[in-house]
C-alpha positions in Angstrom: 35.9 60.8 29.0 34.8 62.0 25.5 37.0 59.4 23.8 35.5 56.6 26.0 32.0 57.8 25.1 32.9 57.9 21.4 34.3 54.3 21.5 31.2 53.1 23.4 29.0 54.7 20.7 31.0 53.0 17.9 30.7 49.6 19.5 26.9 50.0 20.0 26.5 51.0 16.4 28.6 48.1 15.1 26.6 45.7 17.2 23.3 47.1 15.8 24.6 46.8 12.2 25.5 43.2 12.5 24.7 41.4 9.2 22.2 38.6 9.2 22.3 36.0 6.4 19.6 36.0 3.8 17.2 33.0 3.9 15.1 32.1 0.8 12.6 29.3 1.0 12.1 27.2 -2.1 8.8 25.3 -2.1 9.3 24.5 -5.8 11.8 21.9 -4.9 9.0 19.7 -3.5 8.4 18.2 -7.0 11.7 16.4 -6.9 10.8 14.7 -3.6 7.3 13.9 -4.7 8.7 12.2 -7.8 10.7 9.9 -5.7 8.0 9.2 -3.1 10.2 10.6 -0.3 10.1 13.5 2.2 13.0 15.6 3.2 14.9 18.8 3.1 17.4 20.5 0.7 19.5 23.3 1.9 22.3 25.3 0.2 24.5 28.0 1.6 26.1 30.5 -0.8 29.3 31.6 1.0 30.1 34.8 -0.9 26.5 36.1 -0.6 25.9 34.8 2.9 22.6 33.3 1.6 20.7 30.2 2.4 18.2 28.4 0.1 16.0 26.0 2.0 13.3 23.6 1.0 11.1 22.4 3.8 12.4 24.6 6.6 10.8 22.5 9.5 13.0 19.6 8.6 16.1 21.9 8.2 16.6 21.6 12.0 15.4 18.0 12.4 18.2 15.8 13.8 18.5 12.3 12.3 21.1 9.5 12.0 24.2 10.8 10.0 24.7 7.3 8.6 27.8 7.2 6.3 28.1 11.0 6.2 29.8 10.5 9.5 32.7 9.1 7.6 33.7 12.8 6.9 34.2 13.3 10.7 35.4 9.8 11.4 38.2 10.3 8.8 39.5 13.4 10.6 39.4 11.8 14.0 41.2 8.7 12.7 43.9 10.8 11.1 44.3 13.2 14.1 44.6 10.3 16.6 47.2 8.5 14.5 45.0 5.5 14.1 45.5 5.9 10.4 48.6 7.8 9.1 47.3 8.8 5.7 44.9 8.0 2.9 46.9 5.0 1.8 46.6 3.1 5.0 45.3 -0.4 4.5 43.0 -2.3 6.9 42.8 -6.0 6.2 39.4 -7.3 5.1 37.8 -9.5 7.9 36.7 -12.1 5.3 33.0 -11.4 6.0 31.2 -11.3 2.6 28.9 -8.3 2.4 26.4 -7.3 -0.3 28.7 -4.7 -2.0 31.4 -6.6 -3.9 33.9 -3.7 -3.7 33.8 -4.0 0.1 35.1 -7.6 0.1 38.8 -6.9 -0.1 41.6 -5.2 1.8 41.0 -1.4 1.5 42.9 1.7 2.1 41.3 4.9 3.5 40.7 6.6 0.2 38.9 3.6 -1.3 37.0 2.9 1.9 35.7 6.4 1.7 34.9 6.2 -2.0 33.1 2.8 -1.7 31.5 3.8 1.7 32.8 0.6 3.2 31.3 0.7 6.7 33.4 -2.2 8.0 36.6 -0.2 7.5 35.2 2.7 9.4 33.9 0.5 12.2 37.4 -0.9 12.7 38.8 2.6 12.6 36.3 3.7 15.3 37.2 0.7 17.5 40.9 1.6 17.2 40.1 5.2 18.2 38.2 3.9 21.2 35.1 5.2 23.0 36.8 7.8 25.3 38.7 9.5 22.5 35.8 9.4 20.1 33.4 11.0 22.6 36.0 13.7 23.5 36.5 14.6 19.8 32.8 14.8 19.1 32.3 17.1 22.1 35.3 19.2 21.1 34.2 19.8 17.5 31.2 19.6 18.3 29.5 17.2 15.8 25.7 16.9 15.9 24.5 15.9 19.4 27.9 14.2 20.0 26.0 11.1 21.4 28.1 7.9 21.0 25.6 5.6 22.8 24.8 2.3 21.0 28.4 1.0 20.6 31.7 2.4 19.4 31.2 0.8 16.0 27.5 1.5 15.6 26.6 4.8 17.2 26.3 6.7 13.8 24.5 3.7 12.1 22.0 2.5 14.7 22.9 4.4 17.9 22.3 7.8 19.5 24.2 10.1 17.1 22.0 12.7 15.4 22.7 15.6 13.1 20.4 18.0 11.2 20.7 19.5 7.7 21.5 22.8 9.4 24.4 21.2 11.4 25.7 19.3 8.3 26.0 22.7 6.5 27.7 24.3 9.5 30.2 21.4 9.8 31.0 21.4 6.1 31.5 25.2 6.2 34.1 24.6 8.9 35.8 21.9 6.8 36.0 24.2 3.8 37.3 27.1 5.8 39.9 24.9 7.7 38.2 26.0 10.9 38.3 22.7 12.9 40.5 21.5 15.7 42.6 19.3 13.4 46.0 19.6 11.8 45.8 21.2 8.4 47.5 18.1 6.9 44.6 15.9 8.0 42.0 18.3 6.7 43.8 18.4 3.4 43.7 14.6 3.2 40.0 14.6 3.9 39.4 17.2 1.2 41.3 15.2 -1.3 39.4 11.9 -0.8 36.0 13.8 -0.7 36.4 14.9 -4.4 33.7 13.5 -6.7 34.3 15.7 -9.7 37.3 18.0 -10.4 38.0 20.3 -13.4 39.8 23.5 -14.1 36.8 25.6 -12.8 34.6 23.2 -10.8 35.2 21.0 -7.8 32.5 18.9 -6.2 33.2 17.2 -2.8 30.6 15.1 -1.1 29.4 12.0 0.8 26.2 10.0 0.8 24.6 8.2 3.7 21.9 5.5 4.1 20.4 3.9 7.1 17.3 2.7 9.0 15.8 3.9 12.2 12.3 3.7 13.8 10.7 2.3 10.7 12.2 4.9 8.4 14.8 4.8 5.7 17.2 7.7 6.1 19.3 9.1 3.3 21.8 11.9 2.8 24.0 13.6 0.2 26.1 16.4 1.6 29.0 18.3 0.3 30.2 21.5 -1.3 31.0 23.0 -4.7 33.8 25.3 -5.4 33.4 27.3 -8.6 33.7 30.9 -9.9 35.6 31.9 -6.8 32.7 31.0 -4.6 31.6 28.0 -2.5 28.2 26.5 -2.3 27.6 24.1 0.6 24.6 21.8 0.4 22.8 19.0 2.3 20.1 16.8 0.9 18.2 14.8 3.5 15.5 12.3 2.5 13.4 9.7 4.4 10.5 7.4 3.8 8.6 4.6 5.5 10.5 1.3 5.2 7.2 -0.4 4.5 7.1 1.4 1.1 10.1 -0.6 -0.2 11.0 2.5 -2.3 13.1 1.3 -5.3 14.3 4.8 -6.0 15.5 5.6 -2.5 19.2 4.6 -3.0 19.7 6.7 -6.1 17.6 9.7 -5.1 19.8 10.7 -2.2 22.4 11.9 -4.8 20.4 12.3 -8.0 17.7 14.4 -6.5 20.3 16.8 -5.1 22.1 17.0 -8.4 18.8 17.8 -10.2 18.2 20.7 -7.8 21.8 21.9 -8.2 21.4 21.8 -12.0 18.2 23.8 -11.7 20.1 26.4 -9.8 22.8 26.4 -12.5 25.4 25.0 -10.1 26.4 22.0 -12.3 29.6 21.8 -14.4 27.5 22.6 -17.5 26.6 26.0 -16.1 29.8 27.0 -14.2 
């Protein structure tokens, strides 16, 4: 009886001592958004210190179109279902000339990811099919897991939504290999996500850009591995399409890199 009481007491104490992550708000990041005439949110998670830095906390939980950041998830689903066997798998170009010249050719998975060729991933999604796609999004889960709007459009113009908070949580699971996918497939994803790699610094990431309800929506999400630590980040930007903002395309990534540099999380500092 005494041993049972002792065990119960230990469990109660352990529950009461549960660690909560540290959250630091950074209003000083606002200048980067103002300089580009956009609104948005930047969030960074320091894995070793279990600490979040968040600019514009109200938008941290705001769901929006994932746009091409969904290619991270779409890659895993394509590999896991066997629709694409590896990063070298080529899908023939459909001969439709699009505005990005690098899209107008046959592409393999790694180049389609690098160039953000949406037609490749639309074909991948069609081959996965609606039922399998929905099942995987529910299983992960990914964002609101809403595939309404068409199997090849739901992340571009349809019902799929994800918040900066959910982007960070998903990328944390990617980094930690904590997803319902074979390790081989996660490893392939991690390889094609690399944007910069050196002896002591690896940056993985993906941009996204789309339009919904009169707004331009932009993302740059990813994570940095350096100094035996991992920093997971999400930059979310948006502005009224009527502004015809000439800096919008570049600021998705450049704005985030300036913030990372200010935090001394660039290659020059690590």
